[in-house]
C-alpha positions in Angstrom: 1.1 24.5 17.7 -0.3 20.5 18.1 -0.6 19.2 14.7 -1.7 15.6 13.6 -2.9 14.3 10.3 -6.0 12.0 9.2 -5.0 8.9 7.0 -6.8 7.5 4.3 -6.3 3.8 3.1 -6.3 2.8 -0.7 -9.3 1.3 -1.8 -10.3 -2.1 -0.1 -7.7 -1.1 2.9 -7.8 -0.3 6.2 -6.3 1.9 9.4 -4.0 -0.6 9.3 -2.8 -1.2 6.0 1.3 -1.0 5.9 1.7 1.9 4.4 -0.8 3.9 6.8 1.6 2.5 9.7 5.1 3.8 8.3 3.0 7.1 8.0 2.3 7.0 11.9 5.2 6.0 13.0 6.8 8.8 10.8 5.3 11.2 11.6 4.9 10.8 15.0 8.9 11.5 14.5 8.1 14.6 13.4 5.8 15.6 16.4 2.7 14.8 14.3 -0.2 12.6 16.0 -1.7 10.5 13.1 -5.0 8.8 12.7 -5.7 6.1 10.5 -8.7 5.7 9.8 -11.5 2.4 7.8 -13.8 3.7 5.5 -17.0 1.6 6.4 -17.2 0.8 2.6 -14.6 -1.0 2.5 -14.9 -4.2 0.7 -18.0 -3.1 -0.7 -18.3 -0.3 -3.8 -17.7 2.6 -2.5 -21.3 4.9 -1.8 -23.6 7.0 -4.0 -21.2 10.6 -4.6 -18.7 9.2 -1.6 -20.8 10.8 0.6 -19.7 8.0 3.4 -16.4 8.3 2.5 -16.2 12.2 2.9 -18.8 11.2 6.2 -15.7 9.5 7.5 -13.1 11.4 6.8 -14.6 14.5 8.1 -15.7 12.3 12.0 -11.7 12.0 12.4 -10.8 15.2 10.5 -13.2 16.9 13.3 -12.3 14.8 16.1 -8.2 15.8 15.7 -9.7 19.5 15.4 -10.7 19.3 18.6 -7.0 18.5 20.3 -4.6 19.9 17.5 -4.1 23.2 16.2 -3.7 22.3 12.5 -5.1 18.8 10.6 -3.6 17.5 7.7 -5.6 14.9 4.9 -3.4 12.4 3.9 -4.5 9.6 1.5 -2.7 6.6 -0.3 -4.4 6.6 -4.0 -8.7 6.2 -2.8 -7.6 7.2 0.2 -5.9 10.4 -1.3 -8.4 11.2 -3.9 -11.0 11.0 -1.3 -9.1 13.6 0.3 -9.2 15.9 -2.5 -12.5 15.8 -2.5 -13.0 16.9 0.7 -10.2 19.7 0.4 -11.8 20.9 -2.2 -14.5 22.0 -0.4 -13.6 22.0 3.2 -9.6 23.0 2.9 -7.7 21.6 5.9 -4.5 22.8 6.5 -2.3 20.4 4.3 -3.4 17.6 1.8 -1.0 14.9 0.8 -2.2 12.5 -1.6 0.8 9.4 -1.8 0.0 7.1 -5.5 -3.2 9.5 -6.9 -5.2 7.2 -9.3 -6.1 10.6 -10.9 -6.3 9.4 -15.0 -5.9 5.6 -15.0 -5.7 3.7 -18.6 -9.0 4.0 -20.6 -10.9 5.7 -17.3 -10.3 9.2 -17.5 -11.3 11.4 -14.8 -11.9 15.1 -15.7 -13.6 15.5 -11.8 -10.3 14.2 -10.5 -8.3 16.7 -12.6 -10.8 19.8 -11.8 -9.9 18.8 -8.0 -6.9 18.6 -8.2 -6.6 21.7 -9.9 -8.2 24.1 -8.2 -6.8 23.1 -4.6 -5.9 26.1 -2.2 -4.8 24.3 0.5 -0.6 23.3 0.3 -0.8 20.1 -1.3 2.1 17.2 -1.9 1.7 14.7 -4.3 3.8 11.9 -4.8 3.7 9.9 -7.2 5.8 7.1 -8.4 7.1 7.8 -12.5 5.3 4.5 -13.9 2.2 5.0 -12.0 -0.4 3.4 -14.7 -2.7 5.5 -12.6 -1.6 8.6 -12.9 0.3 9.5 -15.3 3.3 12.0 -14.6 2.2 14.3 -17.6 -1.0 15.2 -16.2 0.5 15.6 -12.6 2.7 17.8 -14.0 0.6 20.2 -16.1 -2.1 19.9 -13.4 0.5 20.9 -10.9 2.3 23.3 -13.2 -1.4 25.7 -13.2 -1.3 25.8 -9.2 1.4 27.4 -6.6 -0.3 25.4 -4.0 0.7 22.2 -4.9 4.3 20.1 -5.4 4.5 17.3 -6.7 7.6 14.8 -5.9 8.1 11.9 -8.1 9.8 8.8 -7.4 11.6 7.4 -10.1 11.0 3.7 -11.3 8.3 3.3 -8.7 5.0 2.2 -9.9 1.2 2.7 -8.5 1.9 0.2 -5.8 5.2 2.1 -5.2 7.2 -1.5 -4.2 10.8 -0.5 -2.2 9.9 3.0 -3.3 7.4 2.8 -0.1 10.0 3.8 2.5 11.2 7.1 0.6 7.2 8.2 0.0 6.9 7.9 3.6 9.8 9.8 4.2 8.5 12.9 1.6 5.7 12.9 3.8 6.4 13.2 7.0 9.0 15.9 6.1 6.8 18.2 4.1 4.1 17.7 6.5 6.8 18.9 8.7 8.1 21.6 6.9 4.4 23.0 6.3 2.6 23.0 9.5 3.7 25.4 11.6 
């Protein structure tokens, strides 16, 4: 069975964002094709209710579905939020989020929490233990209540992942390889 993943960048990023390039290479090593995208709103404020971003994800997913048996959504930070919003309504074969900005300081996101808590597809969240935008306690609470969610915590990493980016990429690639069968 052919497997593929749509890769969505972090806020303001493009299809050539370094972590997406690393994911393409790592996924290829597991026989998983990848389609990195650039949201058309790049460089601008997100669209109302994220309509444009969700349309961009749908179009990429549908493009891959035409030639692949299983398709995952993978997003970095903002891209992960967008993937989760689409997965809530149209569950993919798998969802992976790297650095979920689920609850920035002084800006809780109850909708993001509810969406993740309700996830019905296999879901991986890879989060730095020091991620200021996605506190581990929030993610542990949500993952603890949903058997579809696997939470991997990278000790010492912040939201930018820094020197831990390779570790995050490897977690996603191995998990997708085991999940998409």
